[in-house]
N, C-alpha and C positions, 0 to 999 in steps of 0.2 A: 474585661478580660476573662470573666468567668465563663463566657460562652465561646471563647477562642480555644481551639485545640492546638494549632501550630501557628506561631508568629515568626515571620521572617523579616529581618531588619538589615538593610544595607549589604545584602549578600553579593559578593564580588568574586569572580573567577576569571583569570586571564591566562591565555596561552600565547606562545610566540606569534606575534603579528595580529592577534585578535583578542578583544575583551568579550568573552562569552556571556558573562553576566556583570552588569555595572550597577552596583548599589540597589539591588532589587529588594523591595519591601512590600509585603501584603500579609493578610491573615486568612486562615482557614477556620471556619466555625465548626463547632460540634454538630454533627448531623447535617452537614452542608455538602452539596455537590458543587464543587468549585471548578470552573473551567480554566485551563491555562492555554491561551491562544497566542499565535504568532506565526509569521511566515517562516519559511525554511531559513535556518541559521539565526533565528531570533534569540536562541538561548534556552529553549524549553527543556531539551534533553539534559543539558548541563545542570540546570536548576533542580530537576527531579533526581538526578544522580547525587547531588549534594544532600538532598533530603534523605535519600536511601543509603547514604554512606559509601557510595562508589567513588565519589570525588570529594576532596577536601577544599573548602572555600579559602581564598586568600584573605578576605576580610568579611566582616559582618557577623551576625549571630542569629541563632534560632532558639526559640523557647517552646517547650512542649508542656501544655497545661500549666504554664507559669514557671517551669523549671528549665534550666539550661539544657539544650539539646545539641549535641555535636557528635553524631555517629562517625566513627572512623572506618567502619566496615558494615556491610549489609546485616550481619548478625546483630550488631548493636541496634540498628534501626528496627529489625524484626522484634527484638526483645522489648523495645519501647512500645511497639504496636503499629509499625509501618509495614505494609505489604505492597508489592508491586507486580502488576501483570504487564510484561513487556510486549512491545509491538511484534517482535519476532519470538515465536514460541521456543522454549528451551526444553524440549522433550526428546526422549530416545524412542524411536519407532519400534525397536525390537523388544522393549519392555512393556509390561502391562500398566494399566492406569495406577494401581496401588503402588507399584514399584517406582513409577515416575514421581508420584506424590511424596513418597518416602525420601527420595533423593533431595527434595527441596526443603526438608524439615531438619531442624537442629538435632532433635532427639525423637525419631519416629517410634511409635508404639509397635508391638508385635503385629505382623501383617494381617492376621485375622481380625484383630481389634481395629486396625487402620481401615480395612475394607468395610467394616461395619460403620465406622465414622463417616467414610466417604459416601456410603449409601444414605445415611441419615441426613447429612448436611446437603447433599445434592437434591434430595427429595424436599427438604425444608424450603430450599430456595428456588425450586422449580427448574433445576438443572440436572435432570436424571443422568446418572453415569453408572456403568457396570465396572466395578473395580478390577475385574479379571480380563477385560477386553485389552487386546494388544493395541498400543497407541497407533501403530502403523495402519490399522484398519479403520481408524476414526476419521470422520469428516473434519473439516477445519473448524466448524462450530463446536463439535464435541471436544476437539483438542483445546479450544479456548476454555471450555468448561473445566478441563483438568487443571489448567493454570489458575482459574478462579477458585475452584474448590481447594486447591493447595494453599492458596492465600487465606480462604475463609476458615480453614482448620487452625490457623494461627490466631483466630479471634482478633483481627486487626481493628484498631481504632481509626486508622487512616489507610485507605486503599487507593493506590495510584494506578491509573489505567491509561496506557499509551496507545492511541488509535485502536480501541477495542472492537470496532465494528467493521474494520476493513475487509474481513473475510467472511462476513455473515450475510445471509439472505434477509430481506425485510422482516420475515416471520421470526427469525432468530434474534434480530435486533429488538423486536417487541419483548421477547422473553428476557433478554439481557436487561432491558430497561425496567421491567417488572422486578427483577432481582435487585437492581441498584436502588430502586425506590423502597423496597423492603428493607435493605440495609440502612438507608437514610432514616427510615422510620424507627429503626432500632438504635439510632444514635451514631452509626458509623459515618465518618467523613470520607468523602471521595474527591480526589484530585483527578480531573478528567481532561485528557489531551485528545483533540480531534480536529481535523480540517473540515469535518462535515458540520457546517454551521447550523443547519436546520435541526440536527440532533442536539446541538448545544442549546438551542432555543427551547426544545421540547423537554430537556432533562435538567439543565443546570440552574442553580439559584443565583450564582455570581460568576463573572468572568474577569480574569486579569489578563490584560493584553501586553505582550512584550514586542519590542521592535529594536533590532540591532543591539540586543543585550539589555535594554533598559525597559522598565515598566513605563508604559506611556498612557494607559487608560484603564478604567474599570467600567463595567456595565452590568445591568440586569438583563440577561439574554431574552427573557420573555417580553421585555419592553423595547427590544432593539432588533431591527431587521438583520437578516443574514448579510445583506450588502453593507449595511452600516458597520457591522463587526469586521467584515473583510477590509473595508476601507480604513478602519482603525488600525488593523494589522499592518497594512502596507503604507499608510500615511498619505494615500491619494486615491482617487477614483480609478476604475478600470472598466473596460468594455465587456459586455456579455458576448460570448461567442455567437456568431451569426453565419449561417450557411448562405452561399452565393446563389443557390437555385439553378445550378447548371444542368444541361441536358446530359443524361447518361449515355455513354458511348458503347463501344464494342466490349465483349467479354475479354478481360485481361488475364484473369486467373480462374481456372476451372479445375476443381478437385472432384475426382470420381472414385467412390468406393474405397477411400483411403483407410487401411487397417494397419495397425502396428502393435506388436506385443508390448506389454509393460516393460519399462526399462529396468525394473528390479522388483523385489518382493513387495514393495509398497507403492509402486507406480501404478498408473492407470493405462490399460490398453485402449487404443483407438479402434472404434468399431464402425466400419463402412461410412466414413465421413464424406459427404458430397455437398458441394455448393459452388456458386459462381459469383464473381465480383466484376462489375463493369467499370469502365473508365468514368471517373467523376462520382463514384459511389463509395460510401462508407458503410461497411458491413459490421455490425456490432455483435459480438459473441459473448454472452454472459455465462456465469457459472460460479458456484461456490468453489473455493480453492480445492485442488486435488481431484478435479473431475476431468482432467485431460488437457488443461490449458497449456501447460509446459510441453507436453508430448506433441500437441498439435503444432505449436510454434517450431519445435525441433524438426517435425516432419516437413513443414512448409519451407523452413530455412535451408534444409538439406543437411542439418547436423545428424539426423538419423534418416536412413533410407527405408521407406516402407516396403515390405515384401508384397503387399497387395494394394491395388488401386493405382491411380495416376494423378500427377500434378502437371498441369499444362499452363505455360506462360505465353500469352499472345498466340495460342494455337500450337505451340511447340511443346512436345513432351520433355519435361526436365526431371522426370521422376528418378533417374539414375545419376543425376548430377549433384555434386556436393555444394557447400555454401559459397565457395569462391566463384564457381561457374554460375550459380544462380544470381549472385550479386552482379556479376559482369553482365548478365542478361537483363537485369533491372528489378529483381525481386530482393528487397532488403528487409531486415527484421531487427527488432529491438526486444530482447527478452525481459522477463519480469525481474530476475535477479541481477541487479545492476552491478554490484561489487563482486567480482569473481567470474561473472558470465558475460555481462555487457561491457565491463571494463576490468582491466588488469589492475588490481589494487595498488601495487608498488610502482607502476609505470605512471609517467606524467600525463596530463591532459593532452599535451602535444603528441606523445607517443601513442596514446589511446586513440587519437584522431587518425593517425597513420594506419592503425590496425585494420580499420574497416574502409577507410576512404582513399587509400593509396592509389588505386587504379581509377576509381570513378572521378576523383578530383585532380588527377594528374600530378600526384605527389612523388612520382618516381621518374628518374631520368637515367636511361641506360642501366637499369637495374639498381641504381642507388637512390636513396631517399633525398629528395630536395627539401632540406630542412627549412629553407626560407618560405617555400610554398606551404609546407606543413604548419609552420608557425602562423602564417596568415590564415589558414583554414581554422586552426584551433581558436585564434583570436576572433574570427568571424562568428563561430558558434557561441563563444563566451559573450560577445557583444549582442548578438541577435536574440539570444535566449536568456540574457540577464543572469549569467552564472556568477555567483558571488565567490570569487577566488582571488588570491594574490597574483596569479598569473598562469601562463600556459605550462610552466615547469612544476607546478604543484602536483603532488601525487594524488591519484584518484581517491585513495582511502582518506585523504585529509579533508575532503569535501563533506558537507552535511548530505544526508541521503537525498533531500529534495534538490539540492544544487547539482549533485551527480546525475540525478534523473534528468534534469533539464539539459545537461551536457550530452548525455547519451541520446536523448530524443532529438536534440538539435543536430547532432552529428549525422544522424540518419536522414532527417528531413532535408538538410542542406545538400545532400547528394542527389536530390531530385529523382527518387525512385519511381519507376512505373507502377510497381506494386509495393506497398509497405505493410508488413504484418507487425503489429506492436502489442505487447502484452503489458497491461497495467500502466498506461502512459502517464498517469498523474498520481500514481500511488505515493503517498507520503509527501505530496506537494501542496503548498498553501493555495488558498482560493484564487489569488491573483495569478500565480504561476500556472495553476490548473486551467484557468480561463484562457491564458495565452497559448498554452500547449494545444488545447482543444481548437482554438482558432487556427493554429498552424496546420492541424490535421484537416480541418475543413477547407483551408486555402489550398492545401496540397491536392485534395480531391477536386477542387474547382479548376485547377490547372490541368486536370485530365488523368491524374493517378487514381488507382484503385487502392483503397485502404481497408485492412481488416483490423479492427480494434477488439482485442480480447480484454475484458475488464470485469471486476467484481463490483464496480461502482455503477449502480443502475441509473443514477442521475446523469452520470457521464454518458452512458450508452443512449439514453433518451435524448440527450442534447446533441450528439454528433452523428448518430446513425440514421441511415435511410431504411435499412432492414435489420431485423434482430433474430438471432437464434440462440438457444440455450444448450450448453454442454452439461451432460449429466452422465457420470460413469462411462465416459468415453464415447457417448453417442450424441449426435447433434439433432435437435428438434427441427421441425419444418421451419423455414424462414418466413417471417411475417413482416409487413411494413410496420414501422414503429408507430405511425399515426393510428393504427388499428388496435394498439395495445395500451393497457394502463399498468401502473406499477405493481398492482396485486397479481395480475396475470403473469407478468414477467417473473415475479418472485416465485410463483408456483411452478413455472416452466423450469426455472433454475433448480427447484427442488425435485424435479423429475416428472412432473405432471404434464408431460408433453402432449399426449393424445387428448387428454381432457381439455387442455387449453386450446389446442388447435380446433377441436370440435366446437368449443364455445365461441371462438372467434368467427369460425365459418357460419355458425348459426346466427 
């Protein structure tokens, strides 16, 4: 026990209709990077919320360095030595770095002293930050640094990280791993949650696997393959996505010189975006978060009409048409923000299905909703995409993030779009569900649809795409066949080195 920092014994938490954690027990050692793995809905989020004092357990106990540990709120956990970097950043765009850091501290020092501390800590751990920079002007990687520095200023003994690399380029991931290894060497323990299993293998000392709320296994990641860990998570084997090798057909989507002002002070303008996608083709567009991905999807879906350039579907100009007309014509989309954009949080899955599929799936009869057909459609999505939910009348906000993602993606794919534009299709989704979604995208293309996949997951883009382009500051690089690119080149393109990379590839 002398080498154990946090010991968890029989931790249980139940909600109406579901046991989120069922008698979970494991230890986190001092100076250990410990992975917490599990498919969507396995209970990872509930478990770390209990450690951080956001949720109180129904049963079980925790000990910290041999003493009882039962935080009733996050400030209790922070005083003990627990810090957490959440998957969704909690930052204010209009404030500067120092002001944001101060807001997350119990008793922040004077701003000049805090700014000095931020500089010192950020330089010590290889995460340089300017305390006076407005957060709205930072890249996604720099925003994550703000969150990490805010935690490090608390001198934590346990740092919890939830999907920390989901918005980073490969080069930024390397910097983050160097920082985490430095912290480990100094004796800090890290509880690391990620669906990127190769990262787990490269970084973590031990992994605890949860399934349906229960601890089912432990492993040493370096001695376990990514597939073996994925199969531990889901309890069965699953197929690797496989393209069908279909002939590419006519151009279904043609975008020419698309330009669009930034939607607000901290948005990204689109600058003369041009590309074509053919029937049977998957076009992958990569980029670090905040480089125009959301704006491009809005321009293609018709949510925002671009003042310059054109969008043509099957040769017809749809540039002045809104989302309803574009959907009717066959161009469907699925945005990154699933709760609040792709799905109405307080509406049921049944109602959320009606919102986008009413016309394409014939869910209307003389202007009225045919609830029987709507229920059948929602049940089809749930069954085909293995959405874990009590039923079609469950509110969207009640689903785990990964299960809601599966519902949103399935809802669009089952409408048989001629063109599908999808942003972050497997964000926050476990390995087996991600493989299934990617296979559905490849199958959709094999049936003759054109698919545009916007993603920050480079492994995903390499797996499903025929051609690749990088978005950086609202500009799109030249498109290249994926077979001609390696991961380092793609990472550099995402960072803005378009011209250099294109020249290198052509050479």
